[in-house]
C-alpha angles and dihedrals in degrees: 000000000000092000089061093051090051092053091046090053092057092052088056093056094061098071090054090059094049092053092056094052095056097068090048091053091048092048090048092051091045090050091049091048090046090050093050092046089048089049093050092045091049089049091051090048091050090045091048091047090049092049089048090050091047091048092046091048091048088047090052092046089049091051092048089050089049091050089046092051092050090049087051090052092051093048090046091050090050092049090049091050093048090049091047093051093048095044113035094182086070094053098099094050093043091050088062092051092048089053089052089051092051089050093050090047090053095048091049095058092069103039133097109262088234088064093054092090093074090064092062091082091055091049090050089053088053091049089048092051090048090054091049088052092050090049089055090050089050092052092045091049089049090050090047091051090051092047090045089053092049089045090050090050091045090048091049090050090047091049090049089048092045091048090050090046090052091046091051090046090050090048090047092050089049091049090049090051091050093048089046091050090043090055091056113108114242130198138205142173094051113185127182125182148147117262125210116203114226131173090243090051143293118299133188121253137178095203115104094209092053096046117107098173145352124248122199120186133178143164123245105217125229116268123178095180096056119092111251118238142086115338128187128220127193125200126201118195114193115195128216089269089058093249122137110238105232138155089221139004086231091067097099139142135192119265114177090325094315125111111230127190112233133204100206137008127204130183123199136184103238118207099178090261131102116282134182118223131190131182130183130212121203130180138179098231124067121270115251123232117249140071121324123201121209122196120187122199127196111207091331098316120104107248101175149326141218134202121206139164135228112198 
């Protein structure tokens, strides 16, 4: 009977062992589930962190792009201003582009950085327009350089023509002066002497006490250039006391703007050929001894002189 009891006693111990394993299995399953849940949670955390980092990076890039766009707008405006200052004929068109830049800058202040990308096309349009204006300026500058070159050539030709004209004018003036001088009447063969009146005829003398009058003669030279017509000569006789022998102090003529007293006046009818002319000076008082100076003027210009002596 005891063996059966003992056998029965072993059978009773097995349920006790089964009851101890259950909690372990439960705990193991719970641990696995917890680990899986923790893994999933950790994965979601990593994914969320990654997404946050990506979003932050995208926002940073968007902010940088927005800032770059704003800097581009500022640079564009500066370039437009510089172009407008240098080229006033583009001022009206550039004013419109600057207004567009100001409008874009104002719009970008209130937008999400992520939306700044759409403004790049408008900025590109502004850059393209700026390049068009620059191309116009380059073309105008090329045309201006061509015009300046032509102007320089024309100025050079004009200067040469002006110089040639001035040279011709100077030559003409010189020729006119030569012709004018050539038209002056010239004289030669001047003689001046005392004359003694005798019954058998006048005779020359060099004695002052025997002199009754003075005779001055000269030859008007041939001149084919001078205009023919009446020409006037004035004679000034200066005695040894340096006095001009004159009938009146009112007998004057113009010589280079100066009024000179003359002794004798003679008018001739000049016909371009050679002519001999004589004039005679008489006075009541006796002639003094010494040197006499005779100056002959043709139409106000000094034509010749003669010095002679009466003893």
